[in-house]
TITITI-43130 format. One record per residue (C-alpha): residue number from 0; x, y, z. Coordinates in Angstrom, 2 decimals. Layout:
BEGIN
+-----+---------+---------+---------+
|   k |      xx |      yy |      zz |
+-----+---------+---------+---------+
| NUM |       X |       Y |       Z |
...
+-----+---------+---------+---------+
# end
This chain:
BEGIN
+-----+---------+---------+---------+
|   k |      xx |      yy |      zz |
+-----+---------+---------+---------+
|   0 |  -73.68 |   10.41 |   42.00 |
|   1 |  -75.93 |   10.82 |   45.31 |
|   2 |  -76.41 |    7.04 |   45.73 |
|   3 |  -79.35 |    8.70 |   48.21 |
|   4 |  -80.54 |   10.54 |   45.11 |
|   5 |  -80.41 |    7.77 |   43.07 |
|   6 |  -82.16 |    5.31 |   45.24 |
|   7 |  -85.28 |    7.61 |   45.88 |
|   8 |  -85.46 |    8.26 |   41.73 |
|   9 |  -85.45 |    4.75 |   41.50 |
|  10 |  -88.46 |    3.98 |   43.93 |
|  11 |  -90.48 |    6.74 |   42.71 |
|  12 |  -90.08 |    5.26 |   38.45 |
|  13 |  -90.87 |    1.69 |   40.28 |
|  14 |  -94.45 |    2.75 |   40.09 |
|  15 |  -94.41 |    3.37 |   36.28 |
|  16 |  -95.98 |    0.54 |   34.38 |
|  17 |  -94.18 |   -0.72 |   31.78 |
|  18 |  -97.95 |    0.04 |   29.41 |
|  19 |  -97.19 |    3.76 |   30.86 |
|  20 |  -94.94 |    5.97 |   29.03 |
|  21 |  -93.84 |    9.06 |   30.84 |
|  22 |  -92.67 |   12.02 |   29.25 |
|  23 |  -91.05 |   14.97 |   30.26 |
|  24 |  -89.64 |   17.68 |   28.35 |
|  25 |  -87.10 |   19.25 |   30.85 |
|  26 |  -85.63 |   18.29 |   34.20 |
|  27 |  -87.42 |   20.44 |   36.15 |
|  28 |  -90.74 |   18.56 |   34.86 |
|  29 |  -89.13 |   15.60 |   35.40 |
|  30 |  -88.16 |   16.76 |   39.28 |
|  31 |  -91.85 |   18.04 |   39.66 |
|  32 |  -92.94 |   14.34 |   38.90 |
|  33 |  -90.58 |   13.16 |   41.30 |
|  34 |  -92.30 |   15.38 |   44.06 |
|  35 |  -95.37 |   13.85 |   43.70 |
|  36 |  -94.03 |   10.26 |   43.92 |
|  37 |  -92.42 |   11.57 |   47.58 |
|  38 |  -89.17 |   12.18 |   46.09 |
|  39 |  -86.94 |   14.70 |   48.91 |
|  40 |  -83.89 |   15.43 |   47.25 |
|  41 |  -83.26 |   18.54 |   45.84 |
|  42 |  -83.80 |   19.41 |   41.96 |
|  43 |  -79.81 |   19.88 |   42.17 |
|  44 |  -79.29 |   16.46 |   42.97 |
|  45 |  -81.66 |   15.11 |   40.54 |
|  46 |  -80.54 |   17.05 |   38.28 |
|  47 |  -76.52 |   15.44 |   38.99 |
|  48 |  -78.25 |   12.21 |   38.89 |
|  49 |  -79.49 |   12.61 |   35.26 |
|  50 |  -76.22 |   13.93 |   34.34 |
|  51 |  -74.53 |   10.78 |   35.79 |
|  52 |  -76.61 |    8.89 |   33.74 |
|  53 |  -75.97 |   10.63 |   30.38 |
|  54 |  -72.38 |    9.80 |   30.94 |
|  55 |  -73.05 |    5.80 |   31.50 |
|  56 |  -71.67 |    3.96 |   29.26 |
|  57 |  -74.34 |    2.61 |   26.28 |
|  58 |  -74.64 |   -0.84 |   24.20 |
|  59 |  -75.38 |   -0.82 |   20.91 |
|  60 |  -78.35 |   -3.16 |   20.06 |
|  61 |  -77.59 |   -5.43 |   16.75 |
|  62 |  -80.61 |   -6.66 |   14.61 |
|  63 |  -81.47 |   -9.66 |   16.90 |
|  64 |  -81.75 |   -7.64 |   19.38 |
|  65 |  -84.19 |   -5.65 |   18.25 |
|  66 |  -86.05 |   -7.89 |   16.74 |
|  67 |  -86.50 |   -9.71 |   20.03 |
|  68 |  -87.13 |   -6.39 |   21.44 |
|  69 |  -89.97 |   -5.74 |   18.91 |
|  70 |  -92.24 |   -8.88 |   20.03 |
|  71 |  -91.02 |  -10.50 |   17.00 |
|  72 |  -92.44 |   -7.96 |   14.63 |
|  73 |  -90.18 |   -7.12 |   11.66 |
|  74 |  -87.84 |   -4.18 |   12.24 |
|  75 |  -86.75 |   -1.26 |    9.95 |
|  76 |  -83.66 |    0.18 |   10.67 |
|  77 |  -83.31 |    3.74 |    9.19 |
|  78 |  -80.75 |    6.83 |    9.41 |
|  79 |  -82.77 |    9.64 |    7.74 |
|  80 |  -81.38 |   13.11 |    7.89 |
|  81 |  -84.17 |   15.67 |    5.80 |
|  82 |  -83.68 |   19.69 |    5.16 |
|  83 |  -80.00 |   20.13 |    6.82 |
|  84 |  -77.71 |   23.01 |    5.97 |
|  85 |  -75.47 |   22.23 |    8.70 |
|  86 |  -72.77 |   18.75 |    9.13 |
|  87 |  -74.57 |   16.68 |   11.83 |
|  88 |  -73.25 |   13.29 |   13.25 |
|  89 |  -75.14 |   10.49 |   12.69 |
|  90 |  -76.00 |    8.93 |   15.78 |
|  91 |  -78.77 |    6.84 |   17.41 |
|  92 |  -80.96 |    4.51 |   14.64 |
|  93 |  -85.12 |    4.75 |   14.53 |
|  94 |  -86.43 |    1.94 |   15.34 |
|  95 |  -89.72 |    1.20 |   13.32 |
|  96 |  -92.37 |   -1.47 |   13.80 |
|  97 |  -93.98 |   -2.57 |    9.92 |
+-----+---------+---------+---------+
# end
């Protein structure tokens, strides 16, 4: 992973408050946002950082931690697959605050 690119991306993302939600449809959209924040690394470097981050290990959360994340709200966990004609691998769960 390009450490300079990762450092610039991290610095650019520090300005996003926890209540502000940013959604990017493509890596190009994310790159355009980063350029507006003053990031000077290339698009290929940003893609490489995103791919490396995707490969990082993930931690599965248990129900107690999910309850803490939801701020004490009731949490319901569902794996729902509807109208599917092809086999799928069930992965992430959907967390619904009740």
